C-alpha positions in Angstrom: -0.8 -9.2 -12.7 -0.3 -6.8 -15.3 1.7 -3.6 -14.3 2.0 -0.9 -16.9 0.8 -3.2 -19.9 3.3 -5.7 -18.6 3.2 -9.1 -16.9 4.6 -9.1 -13.4 5.2 -12.1 -11.3 4.8 -11.1 -7.7 5.4 -13.2 -4.2 2.5 -11.3 -2.3 0.4 -8.5 -1.8 0.7 -5.2 -4.1 0.3 -2.3 -2.0 -1.6 0.2 -4.8 -3.4 2.9 -2.4 -3.3 4.3 1.1 -6.5 5.7 2.7 -8.0 6.0 -0.7 -4.9 7.9 -2.0 -3.4 5.8 -5.2 0.5 5.2 -4.9 2.5 4.9 -8.0 5.7 4.2 -6.1 7.3 2.9 -2.5 8.5 6.4 -2.4 5.0 7.7 -2.2 4.1 5.2 0.3 6.6 6.5 2.2 6.4 9.9 2.1 2.5 9.6 2.9 3.7 8.0 5.9 5.8 10.7 7.0 3.7 13.5 6.4 0.4 12.4 7.4 0.5 9.5 10.0 1.7 8.7 13.5 2.3 5.9 15.4 -0.6 4.0 16.8 -2.9 5.7 13.7 -4.9 3.3 11.7 -4.7 3.2 8.2 -6.2 1.4 5.2 -3.9 -0.5 2.9 -5.9 -1.3 -0.7 -3.7 -4.3 -2.1 -3.8 -6.3 -4.9 -3.8 -10.2 -4.0 -4.5 -12.9 -6.2 -6.2 -10.4 -8.8 -8.5 -9.3 -6.1 -8.5 -6.0 -4.5 -8.7 -6.1 -0.6 -8.9 -3.3 1.9 -6.8 -3.9 5.1 -7.1 -1.7 8.2 -3.7 -1.6 9.5 -2.4 -0.1 12.7 1.3 1.6 12.4 4.3 0.7 14.6 7.4 2.7 15.0 9.8 2.2 12.6 12.9 0.6 13.2 
């Protein structure tokens, strides 16, 4: 995978969006979750997996 023009080796999915809103950093994801969601809510994560873009519905649980 190439990120910002550089090849990157990943060990799994890369989250690129939540509910259609693009993410640039992990902090963007956390901020969205804290400000716009609650436990039990379903969100859609858009991920890159092996070069393919997938939309995956996820039901949120309580953060430990």
